[in-house]
N, C-alpha and C positions, 0 to 999 in steps of 0.2 A: 136608800142609797143606791140602787140600780141607774137611775141617772146619771150620778156621779163619778160609776161604774162605767158606765158607759161613754163618758163624756172623760174619764182619762184614758180608754183605753185607744179612744182618737187620736188622743196627744201621741200616747204612745205610737202609734201607727206613722206619726207624722215624719220623714228624713229630718238628722240630724243637724242638716244646712238651713233649717228652717230656724233653729236658737242659736244661732251667729250674733252678735254685734253687730250692729250699724257700723261704731266707729274702729271694727277690727283692723287692722293693716294685715297683712297676710309677711310683707313683707317685716316686720318687723319681730327680735330676738324673740323669745320666751316659747308657749306653749303653745301646741297649735291642734285641741282634740277636736271640730270636728267638720275639716273638710278633706283629714290625709287618706280618706281613702280615697277621695275620684282622681289626687293626683299623684300615686304609690309609682318610684317609677325606680331602674334599679339602672348601673351600669357597671361592666364586667370585671372583676376585681382591679386590671392592670390599668385603666383608665384612671384618668385623674381627674378631682371630685373636681364638676362645673358648677360655678354658683347660676344655676336656674334657676332656683327657688323651688327647686324639684324639691315634695319629700318623701319620706320614708319612716313608719312608726310618729306620725305629727312630727316630723323635725325637721326644719328646712340648712342649706348649708351657715345660714345667717349662725342660727343655734349652734353646733356646731362646733363656727367660730370665736362664739363668744367670749367672753371672759366667765373661769367658773364660777360657778352658783347653784346656788338649791335648785334651779332649773337643769343642768346639767353645764356644756361648754367646752372647753379647750382645757384636758388634762392634758396633754401629752407632757406636760413635766413630771408625772407622776406614773407611777411605775403601776399602781391601782386605784380603781375608782368603787368605790362603792352604790348599787342602787341600793336604795328600801323602799319599802311599800308595807303596808300594812299588815298586823300580827290578827286583825279582827276580821273577822267577815267585811266590814263593812267597806265600798271600794274611795278610793284615795290615789289618788297622781302620783307615779313612782319618782324622787328624788333621783336630781342625776341623769331624767331621759334623755338627754340627748346631748351624750359625752363622746367626743373626740381622743380618742386614744392612744400611745403607737400601738404598732404589731409587735407580738411578747410580752405584752400591758394584761394584767388580769382582770374580770370587772367580777365582781361581787356581789348577786341579787343575796335579799336577806330581807323574809318579811314569811310571811304561813300560804308557805305553797299552793295544800290543801284548797284555804278559802281564797286563794289570787292565783290558780295554773298559770306558770308561766310555757308559752310557747311563743317559737318565730313564727316572725309575721311582717312577710315580704323584704325588699334589699337583695341584696348577692347571695347567690347559693353559691357551692354549699357554707352553711350558715352553721357557726360552732354552738350556739341559743339551743338548745334543746327540749325537747316536754320535758316541762319539769311538775306531779302534778303530788307529789307528795312532798314532805319534810324532811332535807337532806340530816343525817348526823351534823349538828354542829346549828342546825336549820341558817347555814346557806348555803347558797353554788355557787360555786366559782367557777369560772371559764376563761381559761386563756385567748387571746385573737392571735393564732396565730396568722394571716395573713392581712394584706390590706381587702377594705371590703365595707360594706355599708349592711350592715346587719339588723332588719327590724324586727320585735317581738310587741309582745301583748299582755295583759292577763285571758285565760279564757272562759271565763263567765263577765269581766267587764271591759269587753275591748275598745269602747268606745271612754271609757276614762282613764284605765291602765294602760298608757302606751307608750313606747320611747325605739330609741334603736341608738347603737353603736357605731361612727365611723371609723375604721382602723385606717391608719395612712401611716408610711414610710418610715 
């Protein structure tokens, strides 16, 4: 039993990049939960988004520009987008985790903030996403996106699994 625990501890100490699949294409749309930390960048809120492949919250420009779907995409035609996450303690990726919205849109975070505290992570400052570690009345947190920018977020307890970003455009 001790040998098994020591083996598990040594595997857990390895950098996350060692777990990426050989066929992963970093330019392809979709979630990129393993390589975001080393590539995070931000641009001033008044800068035009550049398709440089820069990643905030595990989201690239291609993810934000993709058609709206389960992982996110372009929601600029909608006034609100829901970002959902588990109500139990087991971590799961956020839905709509790489969403592009217009200035003035609302993003509604729904799930258990007690089990998965939401915190800002990377992107432009100041961010409208605030640390939320308790379940708000009604079970959801509604954030109005006031200015152009890209705002990363993550679960305080599971940042390598539960991460995302909202890109706000004019």
